C-alpha positions in Angstrom: 0.2 -0.1 0.1 2.9 2.5 1.0 3.7 1.6 -2.3 1.2 2.4 -4.6 1.0 5.6 -2.3 4.5 7.1 -3.5 4.0 5.7 -6.8 0.5 8.0 -7.2 1.2 10.8 -5.1 4.7 11.4 -6.9 2.8 10.9 -10.0 1.5 14.6 -9.9 5.3 15.8 -11.5 7.7 14.9 -8.3 9.8 12.2 -9.0 11.0 10.0 -6.4 14.7 10.6 -6.8 14.1 14.7 -6.6 11.7 14.6 -3.6 14.2 12.8 -2.0 17.6 14.5 -2.9 15.9 18.0 -2.3 16.6 18.9 1.7 13.8 18.2 4.0 14.5 22.3 5.5 12.7 24.0 2.1 10.2 26.4 4.4 8.9 29.2 3.2 9.5 32.7 4.9 6.8 33.1 7.6 5.8 36.9 9.0 7.3 38.0 12.0 3.1 39.3 12.5 2.3 41.7 15.7 0.3 39.1 17.4 -2.7 42.1 17.3 -5.8 42.5 15.5 -5.2 46.2 14.5 -5.4 45.7 10.6 -8.8 43.2 11.2 -10.2 43.6 8.1 -12.7 40.3 8.5 -13.8 37.7 10.9 -12.7 33.5 10.3 -14.1 30.1 12.5 -11.4 28.6 13.8 -12.7 25.5 11.0 -12.3 27.9 8.0 -8.6 28.8 9.2 -7.8 25.4 9.2 -9.4 24.4 5.6 -7.9 27.4 4.1 -3.9 26.4 6.0 -4.6 22.8 4.8 -5.8 24.3 0.9 -2.7 27.0 0.4 -0.1 24.9 1.7 -1.1 21.8 -0.3 -1.3 24.3 -3.3 1.8 25.5 -2.6 3.9 22.0 -1.8 2.8 18.8 -3.8 4.7 16.7 -1.4 2.0 17.5 0.9 -1.2 15.6 1.7 -3.7 15.0 4.0 -4.9 11.3 4.7 -7.4 9.8 7.4 -10.6 8.3 8.2 -13.6 10.2 6.3 -11.1 13.4 5.0 -12.0 12.7 1.7 -15.7 11.7 0.2 -17.6 12.9 3.6 -14.8 16.0 4.1 -13.8 15.2 7.2 -15.9 14.4 10.5 -15.7 18.0 11.2 -14.7 18.9 7.9 -11.3 20.6 8.4 -10.8 19.0 5.3 -14.2 20.0 2.7 -13.5 20.7 -0.8 -10.1 19.2 -0.5 -11.1 15.9 -2.4 -12.7 17.7 -5.5 -9.8 20.1 -5.4 -6.8 18.0 -5.5 -8.0 14.6 -5.6 -7.7 11.0 -3.8 -4.1 10.4 -4.6 -3.1 13.3 -2.1 -7.0 13.1 -0.3 -6.9 10.0 1.0 -9.6 7.8 2.7 -8.1 4.9 4.7 -10.0 2.1 6.7 -10.7 2.3 11.1 -7.2 1.8 11.2 -4.7 4.4 13.2 -1.9 1.8 13.4 -2.0 1.0 9.7 -2.2 4.8 8.5 0.0 6.5 10.7 3.1 3.9 10.1 1.7 4.6 6.4 2.3 8.4 6.9 5.6 7.5 8.8 7.2 5.8 6.2 6.2 8.5 3.3 7.7 11.4 5.5 11.2 9.2 5.5 10.7 9.3 1.4 10.4 13.2 1.8 6.6 13.7 1.5 5.1 15.7 4.2 2.1 13.7 5.4 -1.0 15.0 7.7 -2.6 12.4 9.0 -5.9 13.1 11.2 -7.2 11.3 13.9 -11.0 11.3 14.5 -9.8 12.4 18.4 -6.9 11.9 19.4 -7.8 9.5 22.1 -7.6 7.3 18.9 -4.0 8.1 18.6 -3.4 5.8 21.4 -3.6 2.5 18.4 -0.8 4.3 16.5 1.4 5.1 19.8 4.1 3.5 18.7 4.6 4.9 14.9 3.8 8.2 16.3 7.4 8.0 19.4 9.7 5.1 18.2 9.2 5.7 14.5 8.5 9.3 13.7 9.6 11.6 17.2 13.6 9.4 17.8 14.0 8.7 13.8 16.6 11.9 13.6 18.1 11.3 16.9 18.9 7.3 16.6 19.7 8.3 13.0 22.3 11.3 13.6 20.6 13.8 12.1 20.2 11.9 8.6 16.1 10.9 8.9 13.4 14.0 9.0 10.1 13.0 9.4 8.2 15.7 8.0 4.9 14.8 9.9 1.8 16.2 11.1 -0.4 14.4 13.0 -3.5 16.7 13.8 -7.6 16.8 15.1 -9.4 17.5 17.6 -8.4 16.8 21.3 -10.0 17.0 24.6 -13.3 17.7 26.5 -16.1 18.0 24.0 -19.5 17.9 24.4 -22.4 14.7 24.6 -19.2 12.2 23.9 -17.8 9.5 25.9 -14.8 9.3 28.1 -12.8 7.5 25.8 -13.2 10.9 23.2 -12.2 13.6 26.3 -8.8 13.0 27.1 -6.4 15.7 26.6 -2.8 15.1 25.4 -1.2 17.5 25.6 0.6 16.6 28.3 1.5 13.3 27.3 2.6 14.2 24.0 4.2 17.6 25.3 7.2 14.7 27.9 8.4 13.3 24.2 11.3 14.7 23.3 11.8 15.1 19.3 8.0 16.3 19.3 6.8 19.9 18.6 3.1 20.1 20.2 1.0 22.9 19.6 -2.3 23.8 20.9 -3.9 26.8 19.3 -6.4 29.1 20.2 -7.7 31.5 17.8 -8.2 31.7 13.9 -5.3 33.0 13.7 -3.6 31.0 16.0 -4.7 27.9 14.4 -4.5 29.3 10.8 -0.8 30.6 11.1 0.5 27.5 13.2 -0.9 24.2 11.1 1.3 25.7 8.4 4.3 26.1 10.0 3.5 23.2 11.0 3.7 21.5 7.8 6.5 23.4 6.7 8.3 22.1 9.1 11.3 19.4 9.1 10.1 17.6 12.8 7.1 15.7 13.6 4.1 18.5 15.2 1.3 17.5 17.4 -1.4 19.3 16.6 -4.0 19.6 19.3 -7.7 21.4 17.8 -10.5 21.5 20.0 -14.0 20.2 18.7 -15.6 23.5 20.3 -13.0 25.8 19.1 -14.5 24.7 15.5 -17.2 26.7 15.2 -16.6 30.4 16.9 -15.3 32.8 15.3 -12.3 35.2 15.7 -11.2 38.7 14.3 -9.0 37.8 11.5 -5.8 40.1 10.2 -5.0 41.0 6.8 -1.5 40.0 7.9 -3.0 36.5 8.5 -4.6 35.9 5.4 -2.1 35.9 2.8 -0.8 32.8 1.6 3.2 33.2 3.1 1.6 33.8 7.3 3.1 31.4 9.7 3.6 31.8 13.1 6.4 30.7 15.0 6.9 27.4 17.0 7.7 27.6 20.3 6.4 31.2 21.3 3.7 31.7 23.6 1.0 34.9 23.0 -0.3 37.6 25.3 -4.1 37.4 24.6 -4.2 40.3 27.3 -2.4 42.0 29.2 -1.7 42.6 33.3 0.5 43.8 36.4 -0.9 42.3 39.1 -1.3 37.9 38.3 -0.3 36.1 34.8 -2.4 33.3 34.1 -0.9 30.7 32.1 -3.1 28.5 29.8 -3.3 26.7 26.7 -6.6 25.8 24.0 -10.3 26.4 24.8 -9.0 27.6 28.4 -7.8 30.2 27.0 -11.4 32.1 26.5 -12.2 30.9 30.2 -9.2 32.6 31.3 -9.8 36.3 29.6 -13.4 35.9 30.8 -11.7 35.5 34.2 -9.7 38.6 34.1 -12.1 40.5 32.5 -14.2 39.3 35.9 -10.8 39.9 38.1 -10.9 43.9 36.3 -13.6 44.8 38.1 -12.3 44.2 41.7 -9.6 46.1 40.9 -7.2 42.9 40.0 -5.1 43.2 36.7 -4.4 40.4 35.1 -2.6 39.1 32.6 -3.3 36.2 30.2 -0.3 34.2 28.5 -1.9 31.5 25.9 1.1 28.8 25.7 0.4 27.9 21.9 3.6 25.7 21.7 
């Protein structure tokens, strides 16, 4: 199946020899944009921000492809991959059986050969089925090969509690994956964060775990003109000050950023100036 996948993806015009021969560290320029909404021109949902980021990165780099359950014909369980199958075809938007261990292993193997897979888990709880590939195959290979093997792969999907789902759909894996050497772990809050960080993750030469929140998909946020540019990306490893304050600091990530901002507003009525920092990475 991997051989078939490679043959199909390389048929887009990128030969296997040219891909493997190229440096895997080809990262397009990114804006070091100010993290404010002063130049905001519109609002965008987190869902559309993620969708647009995938679309633009697939358009810019033929080595990028998406693989997972229902990412194609169904257009994504949460519609993050909406429209991509029609635009890029089944060679680059690959529907899989319900077998996380299988398609994650295929994705890691494809990354070994110079492709840039984006692996979608319908929920990150199901990534436990593929934990060996994520940790032992993706995260450790660069170190075990003395830097000779890069693994440019993104593992993305909803993480943490949502509404009306069982416990096997609700756990947050940020601490799990954040403690694994070799993995970069991202957990965006707003639409601009989601768009800029997913672009950075896809361009990165190392494996990235991209943790989304199901309850944020439909929320709209202001998005700046800079963030709508196709070359936009945010730096991995840099936190964001969501709200300035001088008395107390709240450090958080993902959906809890919104609750923390609300808490800071309540504190401000009591004369307490609270700073809110979104970890992001």
